[in-house]
C-alpha positions as CSV (number, residue, x, y, z in Angstrom):
1,X,1.3,17.6,-30.3
2,X,4.2,20.0,-30.5
3,X,4.4,22.6,-33.3
4,X,7.7,21.1,-34.4
5,X,6.1,17.7,-34.7
6,X,3.1,19.1,-36.6
7,X,5.5,20.9,-39.0
8,X,7.4,17.7,-39.6
9,X,4.2,15.8,-40.5
10,X,3.1,18.6,-42.8
11,X,6.4,18.5,-44.7
12,X,6.3,14.8,-45.0
13,X,2.7,14.8,-46.3
14,X,3.6,17.5,-48.8
15,X,6.6,15.6,-50.0
16,X,4.6,12.4,-50.5
17,X,1.4,13.8,-52.0
18,X,2.3,17.0,-53.7
19,X,5.8,16.3,-55.2
20,X,5.1,18.1,-58.5
21,X,3.6,21.1,-56.7
22,X,6.7,21.4,-54.6
23,X,9.0,21.1,-57.6
24,X,7.0,23.8,-59.5
25,X,7.2,26.1,-56.5
26,X,10.9,25.6,-56.2
27,X,11.3,26.4,-59.9
28,X,9.4,29.6,-59.6
29,X,11.3,30.6,-56.4
30,X,14.7,30.0,-58.2
31,X,13.5,32.0,-61.2
32,X,12.6,34.9,-59.0
33,X,16.1,35.0,-57.7
34,X,17.4,35.3,-61.3
35,X,15.2,38.4,-62.1
36,X,17.8,40.7,-60.4
37,X,20.4,39.5,-62.9
38,X,18.4,40.4,-66.1
39,X,19.6,43.3,-68.2
40,X,17.5,43.1,-71.4
41,X,13.8,42.5,-72.2
42,X,14.9,39.5,-74.3
43,X,16.5,38.0,-71.2
44,X,13.2,38.3,-69.3
45,X,11.2,36.7,-72.1
46,X,13.7,33.8,-72.3
47,X,13.6,33.3,-68.5
48,X,9.8,33.3,-68.4
49,X,9.7,30.7,-71.3
50,X,12.3,28.5,-69.6
51,X,10.5,28.6,-66.2
52,X,7.2,27.8,-67.9
53,X,8.7,24.8,-69.7
54,X,10.4,23.4,-66.6
55,X,7.9,24.1,-63.9
56,X,4.6,23.6,-65.8
57,X,5.5,21.6,-68.9
58,X,4.5,24.5,-71.2
59,X,5.6,24.2,-74.8
60,X,6.1,27.9,-75.2
61,X,5.5,31.2,-73.4
62,X,5.2,34.8,-74.6
63,X,5.7,37.9,-72.6
64,X,3.5,40.8,-73.7
65,X,3.2,44.3,-72.4
66,X,0.7,47.2,-72.9
67,X,-1.7,49.5,-71.2
68,X,-5.1,48.2,-70.1
69,X,-7.6,48.2,-72.9
70,X,-4.9,48.5,-75.6
71,X,-3.2,46.0,-77.9
72,X,-0.5,44.0,-76.1
73,X,2.9,43.9,-77.9
74,X,5.6,41.3,-77.5
75,X,8.3,42.2,-75.0
76,X,11.3,40.7,-76.9
77,X,12.4,41.0,-80.5
78,X,12.7,37.2,-80.6
79,X,8.9,37.0,-80.5
80,X,6.6,37.5,-83.5
81,X,6.2,41.1,-84.6
82,X,3.0,43.0,-84.2
83,X,0.1,42.8,-81.8
84,X,-0.3,39.5,-80.0
85,X,-3.7,40.1,-78.2
86,X,-6.5,42.5,-78.9
87,X,-8.6,43.7,-75.9
88,X,-11.5,41.6,-77.2
89,X,-9.5,38.4,-77.1
90,X,-10.7,36.0,-74.3
91,X,-7.1,35.5,-73.2
92,X,-6.6,39.2,-72.7
93,X,-6.4,39.7,-68.9
């Protein structure tokens, strides 16, 4: 079989069996294009939350920053004040 024919079959199978995965991938790709337009940390937090909601059905998302082994702080002023995750928290990665 020709490479073009195999590629066509792969695209069709992906479209039929992995529709949600394809949609999520497209959402993340589109969001990556929007990163260049951001000017403020709050814009980044809003973009991450919106992409998480659309692509993965997440109810909310928080962007936190910090050095390894230290408390993570919220990136945007719109998020709750104070530390979000302690290094001992299982979600701390």
